[in-house]
N, C-alpha and C positions, 0 to 999 in steps of 0.2 A: 637231689638236683632241683633245679627250678620247676621241673615238670612233675616230679614224684609227689609233691605236696598238693597237686591239683586234685580237687574232688571230681567225682563224676566218671563217666565212661569215656574211654579213649576212642577216637575214630576207628582205629584198627580193630577194636572189640565189637564194633557194630556188625551184626549179621544181616546181610542183605536178604530180603525175602524173595524167593525164587522168581516170581513173575510180577511182584508188586513193587519191589524196589527198596529204597532206604527208609527205615522206620523214622518217622518224624520225631517222636519223643526222645529217642536215643541220640539222634543227630543234634537236636537242640541242647540236650544235656552236655554233649561234647563241646558244642560252641560255647555255652556258658562257662565251661571249665577253662577256656582260653582267656577270658576276661582278666583274671587276676595275674596272669602271665604278662599281659600287656602293661599292667601297673608296675610290675617288677622290672620290665625292660626299660621303662622310662615313662613316668607318669605325665611328663610334659610333652616329650617327643611323640609318644604314642596316644595322646589324649584324642586327637581327631580319629584315629584308627579305632580306638576303643568306643568312641561315641557312635561311629558308623556301624561297627560290629553289633553293639547292644541294640541299636535301633533296628537293624535288620532282623536280628534274632527275635525281637519283640513282635515285629510285623508278622513273621511266620508263625510265632506262638499264638498270636491273636487269631489267626485263621484256624490254626489247629484246634484251639480250645472251643471254637464254635461247634465242632462236631468231631470229637476225638476218634470215633469209630470210622466215620467216612474219610477223614484225613489222616489215617494212621501211617501213611508214607508220603514222602515229598512228592513223588510222582502223581499221587492221587490229587494233591493240592494243585499242582501245576495243570494237570488234565481238567480238573474242575474249572479252573480260572480260564483256561483256553476255550473250553466249551461255552463258558458264560460270556466270553468276549472281554474279559477284564484282565487278562494276563499282562498286557502292556500298559495298563493304567498305573499312574503314579501311586506308589505306596501299596501296590498289590504284593501278596506274598511271593509271587513269581518273580517280580522285579527285586524284592528283598533277597530272595534266594540267589539271583544272579549276582548282586552286589556282594552278598556274603561269600559266595564262591570266589569272586575276585579278590576279596580281602584275605581269605584263607590262602590263596595262591601267593599273594604279595607277602604275607607273613612267612609262608614256607620259604620263599626266595630269600627273604631277609635272614631267616635263621640258618639257611644253608650257607649264605655268605659268612656269617659269624662262625659257624661250625668249620668252615674252610679256612679260618684264620684272620678274617678281616676285623681289624680293631677299631677302625673309624666308623661310627654309626652312620654318618652321612653317606659315606661310600657304600656301606652295606645296604642302605635304603635305596 
């Protein structure tokens, strides 16, 4: 299938850490695995979505690599930025995570429409 060829970890395989939350590295790996799917769905139609996805993934990754131990979960990144007063600053990892979540939700909705039989891409979008 379209998804079986995707490298990386699936979102459903990510194990939440009891009180710490979503592991950053595994989450980012799962996000990166979606990028080739966007190309398969339509390199022209999904180009803006892909660009947005990749940009937001990179912003989160840039924060993560500054201190992999401290930022080993998404929640720790957000809490750090909230406490530092930069969570709402343009290009923060927190803002990128918000937009990435919205993009993932959009993609899920689109794929659900296709799965339910919608043949017209514009209608599914």
